[in-house]
N, C-alpha and C positions, 0 to 999 in steps of 0.2 A: 568929176562926172555928176556931182550933185550941186545944187544951188544952196544958198545960205539957209533955206527952209528945209533942206534934206530931200527935196524932190529931184528926180532924175532930169538932167538937162536934155534939151533937144540935141540930137546927134550932130546937127549942123553947127551948134554952138561950141562943140568940143574942139580942142586943138587937134591938128592932123596926127600928131604922134599918139594921142590917146585913141583917136578913131582907129588907127592902124593896129593898136594893141588889142582891140576887141575882136574876139573870135565869134561870139554869138550873144544874142540878147533874147531871153525867153520871158514872156509876160503871161502870167496866169491869173485868172480872177476866180475867187471862190467865196463861199459864205462861211463865216465863223459860227461858233456855237450860239451867238446872240442874233443871228440873222443878218449881220452887217456884211456888206460886200468888201472883201479884202483883195487888193491887187498886189501880187508878189512879182517882182522883177529880178530875174537872175541874169547876171552879166558874167560871161565866161571870157577870160583873157587868154591870149595866145600863150602857149608854153614856150618861153624863150630858151630854157635849158634843153628841151627836146630839139628845138630847131638848131641850136648851136651844136648839139651832139650829132645830129644828122649831117650838118655841114662839115663838121670835123671828120666824120667817118667818110664822107664823100671825097674830101680832100686828102684822105689817107694820113691824118695827123696822129692816129693811134698806131702803136707799134705792131699789134697783132695782125699778121697776115697782110700787111700793106706793101710788102716788097715787090710782089708781082702785079699788084693792082694799080699802083700809082707810080708814074715814071719819075717822080721827084722824091722818092723815098730815101735817097742817099743824101739829100740836103740836110744841113745842120738845122737845129731847132730855130736858131736866129733867122736863117734864110727862109724857113717855112713861115715864121711870124711876119717877116717883111713882105713876103708874097701875099699872105692873107690880108695884111693891112692894105696892100695895093689893090686887092680885089674889093675890099670894103670902100676904099676911096673912089674907085671907079663906079661902084654901085651908088654911092652918095652923089657923085657928079651926074650920073644918069637920072637919078631921082630929081635933082635940082635943075635939070635941063642944060647942064654944062656938058661940053664935049671935050674929052681928054685927047682922043685921037680917033681916026677913022679906020684903023687897022682891025682886022678880025680879032675876036676875043680869043686869046690863048694865054694860059697862065705863064708860059715861058717868056712871053713878051713883056711882062710887067717888070718895071725897074725895081731894083733892090733899094728899099728905103734905108736911110741911115738912122739906126737906133743906137744910142749909146748905152753901155751897160754900167 
């Protein structure tokens, strides 16, 4: 996010992944005790743990109270991981402009991926 001189790079010069991780940028200018103008830039990144927690709760991956909310609560942990991996693969394909299939999105339609233990 910074160049070799320690200055903030232009947003257009950042990698796409870095740009997507930025939640907000706040720039403030103030005077220090000597009368010099000081610019402070605060960069807030997206909270990945909070997003994963919200996704996991939405998909019913936590034990507490998910029996009646999520129709796949009876799946084994491995089956849940496989289906979640399939969701991520579909999202990556959509981001990259690839088409996996043209069927409506339904978690039950995702194939089970083969993970070895």
